[in-house]
N, C-alpha and C positions, 0 to 999 in steps of 0.2 A: 340686091338687098340680102343681107345675111338672115338666116332663119335661127332665131334665138329660142325656139320652142323644141326643135328636134334634139333628141338625146337627153333632155332634162327629165329628172325623176320628180314626179308631182304627186303629192298626197292630197286627196280630196275627201273631206268629210261630208256626210249627207249625200253620198254618191249613189244611193239606191233609187234615186228618182230626181225630178225637178232640175234645178240649176246644176246640181252635182253631177247628174248623169250627162247632161248636155256638155258641161265643161270637160268631163272625162272623154267623151266621144270626140269632141273637137280637138282636144290636146293630143289624144292618141293618133288622130288622123294626121297630125303634124309631126308625128314621130317621137312623141314623148312616152316615157314609161309611167304608167298610171297605177297608183296604189289607192284602192277604194275602201273607204270606211263608212259604216252605217250600222244601226241596230237592226235594220230590216234585211235579214239574210237572203230572202227571196229576191228582193230588189237588187241587192248586191250581185247576186249570181246572174241576174238578167243584164245588169250593166256590163259586167265582165264579159258575158257571152256576146253582147252587142259589139263591144270593142274588138274582141278577137275575130268575130265574124267579118268585121270590116278590115281585118289585117293588122290591127293594133296590138299593143302589149299592155296587159292589165292583170292585176291580181287583187285579192281583197282580204280583209280581216274584219270580222264582225267587231264593231267598236261602239261603245257607249261614250260619247264625248264628255259626259259628266264625270267619268272615271279616269283620273290621271294615269293610272297604271295601264289602262287599256289604250289610251292615247300614246303613251310611250311605247307600247307594244306595236302599235300601228307604224310609228316612225322606225322602230327597230326592224320591222319587216322590210321597210323601204331600204334601210341601210344594208341589211343582210342580202337582199335580192339584187340591188343595183349599186351598192357601195356609196350611196350619197342620198341626201334629200335636198333637192334644189328649191322646190316650191311647196309650201304648206298652204292649202286653201281651206280656211275655216268657214265652211258653207252651211253646216247643219243649223237649223233654226226653226222655231215655231212662232205663230202669230195669234195668240188668244185675245183678240180685241174684245173689250167689255168695259162698262162703266164701273166706277167704284160702288154704285148701288147694286151691282151684280155680284158683290163679293162672296155671298154664300155659295153661289154656283161656280164662281171663277177662281177662288183662292188657290185651289189645287193646281189648276192649269197655269196660273201666274207663277207659282213656285217652280213648276217644271220649266216654264219659259225662262226664268232667271237662271236655273241650272244649265239649260242647254245654250241659251243665247249669250250669257256672260261667262259662266264657268267653262263652258265648252270651248269658247274662243281662248280664254286664259289657259286652259289645259293644252290646247293646240300650240300656243306660243311657247309654253314651258317645255313641251315635248320636243319641239323643233329647235329650241334656242341653243342648247349645248352643241349638238351636231353641226348646226349652221355656223356658230362662232368658231368651232374647231376647224371647219372647212375654210373659214375666212370669207364666206359669202353665202347668201341664201335670200329667199324672198317669201314673205308672208303676205297672203291676200285674205283679208277679212270681209265677209259679206255683211254689210250694215243695211241701212234703209234711210230713205228721206224722213221716216218717222223719228229718227234720232236727231233731226235738225232743230226741232222746237216742240214743246209740249202742246198737244191738242186733246180735246175731249175724246174719251173712248179708247185712248191708247197709252194710258199712264205707264203701265208696266212694260208693255212691248216697246214703247218709245224710250223708256229709261234703259232697257237692255241694249238698244241700238246706240244710244248716246254713250253707254259704257264701252261698247265696241269701238266707237270713235276714239275715246280716251285711251283705251288699251293700245290701239293702233299707233297713235301719235307718240305715246310714251315709249313704245318699243322702238319706233324710228329714231327717237332722240337718244335712247340708251345704247342702241346697237351701233350708233355712230358710223353708219354707212355700210357696215358689214352685212346687215340684214336690210334689204329693201322692204318697204311696207306699202301696200296698196289697200285702200278702203273703197269698196264698191257699194254705192247706194242706189239700189233699184227703186223705182216708183211701183205702182200697182202692176202686177204681172199675173193676170187671171189664169193663164195656162199652166202655172206651176202646181196648182192645187193647194198652195199655202193658205188660201182663203178658207179652206175647209176647217181650219182651226179657229176661225172667228166665232166667239161665243154669243155675241149679241150683234146681229146684222146692222142694227142702227148705229153701232159704234163707228162704222166706216165714215159716217158723216163728218166726223171731226177733221179729217184730212181734206175734206171737199169744200167745207164752208159754204159760200154762196153758190157754188157749182153743184151742190148735192143733187138737186132734183134733176137737172139736165144730165148729169153723169150717170145716175142710177138708171134713168130711162134708157140711155144709150147703151150702157153696159148690159142691162137685161136683154135688150134686143140683140146685141152682138152674141151673147152667150147662147141665145135661142136660135142663132143663125138667120135672123131676120134682116140683118144689115149687110148690104152688098155695095156700099158706096165708099167715099173717100175716108170714112172713119175706120175702115179696116184695110186701108191702103198705106203701107209704110212710106210710099213716095209722096204722100200728101201731108201737109202741115195739120190737117184735121185728124190724123191718125190718133186713135183714142185708146186702144188696148195693146200694150206692148207685148210682143211675142218673147218668150223666155230665151230664144236663141240669141237675141241682141245683148242680153246680159252676159251670156257665155262668151260671145264675141269680144265684149269689153274686157273680160278676164284674160282671154287669149292675147289681146292687144297689150295688156299690162305685162304679161309674161314675155312677149315677143319684143323685148328691148335689150340692148347691151347691158352687161352687169353694172356699168356706170350710170345708167339712165333709169330713173325710178318714176313711175306714174303714181302720184299720191292719192288724191281723192277723185273718184269717177262717179258722176251721177248719170244714170241712163233713164230717159223717160220718153214716152210717146209725146210728140209735140202738142197734141190736143188732149192730153189726159185729164186736165181740169183740177189736178191736185194743187193745193195752195202752199205746200211746203217746198 
C-alpha cells in the first residue's frame, strides 16, 4: 500500500492541545511536514517540541483563527517553508453549551463560539483556497460535531456553528469541483480533549442524551473518577462508552491517507456505547 501522508505539508489549527496536537503528532510520525497554529503559544511550543523529539518535522505560528490576515500568514509560512499546502485542518473550536435562559452569562461565550467555530473555518478555507487551486489540488478537513446534525436543547449556538461547518464544507466541495477534496469529521463526546471545560451549564449536556441522560451521566462520572474498569472503558467492547481522542486523530489520518483521486466525505466517529441520540 502506498503512503499518502508522507511528505505532505499539513496545516493544523488548534494545534496547541487536544485533537490538534494528536493529529500533528500522528501525521508527523508518518512523515508529514506539520505547520501548527493556535493562540496558545505555550501549547504550540510544546506540540512542536513533542513532534521534534519524536523525530518529526514541525514549526508553528501564533494564530488567531478569527483573524483572516493571521490565517493567511499561517498558510504563507507553510508555502515559504515547504513550497506547498497540501492539507488544511480547521480544528480550532469551543463548546459553550448553555440554555437560552442562560443568555446573561452565556452571550459573550456564544459570540466567541460563532467567531471561532464559523469564522475560523471560513478563514481557513479562504486562506488555503487560492494556493490549493493554483496547485491544482488540495485537501480541507473541517472538524464538525454530531451536534450539527439536528437541534437539541442546550446546544443552540454550538450546534448552529457546527451545522454551519457542514454547509461550508459541502459548498467548498461543490465549488472546487474536485481540485480541493473536503472531509467533514463529526466526533461524538470525547471527554479526554478538555473541550467540555467550555460548557457553561452542565445540565445542557442532557439535550444530546435524551432518554439516556441518567445512565450516561452516572457512567461518565464514574469513568472520569477512575472507578470503572469494565467493558465500558474497553475499546474492543461494544459497551465502550468514552471515546479516546486518539480515535478521532486516527480518522483524520485515514482521510489524508488516500490517493488524490479518492475523497472521504463525512466521517462520524463514536464509541459504540456512548448513548448519544444524534
